N, C-alpha and C positions, 0 to 999 in steps of 0.2 A: 417629145413624148414624155409624159409623166409616168412614174412607176409608183404604184401603191400596192401594198400587200393585199392579196386576194384571199377569199375564203377557200377552204379546202373543198368547196362545192364545185369542183371542176367537172364539166360535162364534155363529152366527145361525141361527134356525130359525123356522118358523111353528108356533104352538101354539094350543090352544083353552083358554079359561078354563072349567074343569069345576066343577060344584057337587058337593060330597060327598053320597053317598047317606045315608039314615038320619039326617037332621037335622030331620025333621018340619017342613020348610018354614022353619026358623029358621036357615039357614046364615049365619054371619057371616064366612065366608071361602070362597075358591075355591082351585083348584090347577091346576098345569100340569105335565104329564109330559114330560120331555125325550125326544126320539128317541134310540134306543140309539146311533146313530152319533155324536151329539153327546156323550152320556155317555162313550162310549169314549175321547174325547179328554181327559177329566179325569184328574188325577193319582192319583185313588183311587176305589174303589167305595163306600166308606162315606160318612158325612156329610162335607160339604166346603162351605166358605164361598166365595161368588163375588160379584163385582160383576155386577149384572144390570140389564137395562132392558127394559121392556115398552112398545112403541110410543114409544120415546124417553125415557120416565120412568125415571130411574136410581135404584137402591137396592142395598143389600147384603143377601144372604139366604143361609141355610144350605140346601143341597140335601140331601134325604133319599134314602137308597137305596130302590128300589121292589121289591127281591126278584127282579127280572128282569134284573139287571146294568145297570140304568139308574137314573135319579134322577127325583125330582119335587120341587116346592116349593109352599108355601102362599102364597096371595095374599090379604091381608086386605082388608076393605072399604075401608079408607083408601086403599090403593094402587088398588083398582078405581075408587073414586070420583074420585081424583086424575087417573086416566087416562080417565075417562068410559067405563068398561067395565061390561059385565054378563056374567053367567054365559052361556056358550055363544058368546061373541064370539071370533073369530079374531084373533090378535095376532102381532106381530113381536117376537121375544124375542132378546136378546143376553146371553151370559154369558161371563165371563172369571174363571178361578180366581185367587185371590190368590197372590202370591209366597210369603207366609207366613200360615199359619192363625192368626187372632187367638186369644188365650187365651179359652176359654169361661167363662161364669159358671155355677158349679154350681147345681143346683136347691136351694131353701131347705133341704129335709130333709137332703140330702147335705152341704151347706155346714155345717149345724149339727153333723152327725156328725164332719166333718173338724175343726171348731173344738174339739171335745171330745176329740180324739185327736192329741196333738202329733206322735207318730211318723208317723202316716198323713199329717198335714198337711205335715210336712217333706218327705216323699217326693213328695206331690202337687205341691208348689211347685217341685220339681226335675224334674218330668215334662214332656215336650214337649206343646205345645198339641194336636197330633193325638192323642196317647195320652189326654189329658184328654177330648177330644171322644169317644173310644171308651168311656172309663169312663162318662161321662154317658149316652151312647147305650145302653150295656148296662143301666144302671139304669132309664132312661126307657122301654126296650122291654118292661119288665115289664107283664104284662096284669092282674095282681092286686096289691092293696095289700100283701098278705102277702109276695109274691115281691119286690116293690120294697124292703120293709123288710129282707128277708133279703139282697138284693143290696147294699144300702148297708152292712150289717154286714160282709158278705164283702169288699167293696171296701176298707173301712177296715182289715180284718185283712190283706188282701193288700198294701196300700200300706204298712202298718206293718212288714210283714216285708221290705220293700224292693222289692216287685214294682212295676215302673213301667208295665206293660201288662196289660190285662185278658186273662185266658186263656180259651180255649174259647168265644170269641164271634166270630161271623162278622158283621162290620159291614156287609156288603152284603146280608145276609138271603137270599142265593141258595142256600146249602147247607142252612141250617136252616129256611128259609121263614118265619122269625119276623118279618120286616119286609116291608112292602108299601106301595104307594101306596094312598090311600083309594079305595074304590069310587065311581065317578061315577054320578050320576043320569043316566038316559036323557035325551038332549038334547030329546026330545019332551015330557019332564016338567018342563022348566025354566019 
């Protein structure tokens, strides 16, 4: 886990650890949705890395846009177990955006494509971390393998031509409705 100094823009709220729907009882993670008022204080609507704490247990996590101008984040079983939490538990959450977004690690398939295209890799290396996060988000928001492969190809072509930002992509999901928080199981079914 990396530690980066955070803004004094710490926000606290009460949340519920939700279980994702459609896991056939095999959920290995939960999630928490931020209240819109907390999300409104963040510096961007797209993916953003924050220092977070659940009931005092601190960690760093990337918030995902929920398509409703707010954010959500995944809580893995290790974090849940470390904080002695179960799905459906009410929790105290604190978040603070980092002063500077850390450079993201491209997914393996995209990293391989960048490694085989020197021009695209050169532009990628000179691109801001926020822009890199958006490129990766655009690729990872693909619903189908064919679309993902096509987006990786297009990303390399755009980067090679000198384009540092992905075009025609709403990183908040609000206008295209392409991004959303997972659907939660009914609390009565946990």
